[in-house]
C-alpha positions in Angstrom: 0.0 0.0 0.0 1.0 3.6 -0.5 2.8 5.2 2.5 1.0 7.7 4.7 1.9 11.4 5.0 2.0 13.2 8.4 -0.9 15.5 7.2 -3.1 12.6 6.4 -2.4 10.8 9.7 -3.0 14.0 11.7 -6.4 14.5 10.0 -7.3 10.9 10.6 -6.3 11.1 14.2 -8.3 14.3 14.7 -11.4 12.7 13.0 -10.8 9.4 14.9 -10.8 7.4 11.6 -10.3 3.7 12.3 -6.8 2.3 11.7 -4.2 0.5 13.8 -1.3 2.9 14.7 2.0 1.4 15.8 5.2 3.1 17.0 8.2 0.9 16.4 10.8 3.1 18.2 12.4 2.0 21.5 10.5 2.6 24.8 12.8 5.5 25.8 12.1 7.3 22.5 8.3 6.7 23.0 8.5 8.2 26.5 10.2 11.3 25.2 7.5 12.1 22.6 4.7 10.0 21.1 1.7 10.4 18.9 -0.5 8.0 21.0 0.3 4.9 18.8 0.7 1.5 20.4 4.4 1.0 21.3 5.8 -2.1 19.6 9.6 -1.7 19.2 11.1 -3.0 16.0 13.6 -5.0 18.1 10.7 -7.1 19.5 8.2 -7.0 16.5 8.8 -10.6 15.4 7.8 -11.8 18.8 4.9 -9.4 19.4 3.3 -9.3 16.0 1.0 -12.1 17.1 -0.9 -9.5 19.1 -2.0 -8.0 15.8 -3.3 -11.2 14.2 -6.9 -10.1 14.5 -6.0 -7.1 12.3 -4.3 -9.0 9.4 -6.7 -7.3 6.9 -7.1 -4.0 8.7 -5.2 -0.9 7.8 -2.0 -0.6 9.9 0.1 2.5 9.9 3.6 2.1 11.4 6.0 4.9 12.3 9.4 5.6 13.9 11.8 8.6 14.2 12.5 9.0 10.4 10.7 6.3 8.6 13.6 3.8 8.2 12.7 1.4 11.0 9.0 1.6 10.2 9.7 0.7 6.6 11.5 -2.5 8.0 8.4 -3.1 10.2 6.1 -2.7 7.2 8.1 -5.4 5.3 8.1 -7.7 8.3 4.4 -7.4 8.8 3.7 -7.9 5.1 5.9 -11.0 5.1 3.7 -12.3 7.9 0.6 -11.9 5.8 -0.7 -8.5 6.9 -2.3 -6.9 3.8 -2.8 -3.2 4.4 0.4 -1.9 6.1 1.5 1.7 5.5 4.6 3.5 6.6 4.4 7.1 8.0 6.8 8.9 5.6 9.4 10.9 7.5 8.2 9.6 10.9 8.3 11.8 14.1 10.9 14.1 12.5 8.5 15.1 9.7 5.6 15.4 12.2 7.6 17.8 14.4 8.8 19.8 11.4 5.3 20.2 10.1 3.3 20.5 13.4 5.9 21.6 16.0 
């Protein structure tokens, strides 16, 4: 699926549109600043992805600091059969640049 932009995700969060939102940064990064996504660090994703099995065909948007780790997470989830995974382009850095 096509990646998501920070503008799109911000609007969807404001309108409470349904999607699964996952932050794949490490816990200390999540504590410093987060967007309210479920914390599932990339380093543990292979072991914790089973928590998402009920959402294999639901839209999942993953994000990290810059978009690199979340792109890896997207590929991991897709390889496990998740069908609608999107990466937040630019991650937290893009969010903070655009929205402060």
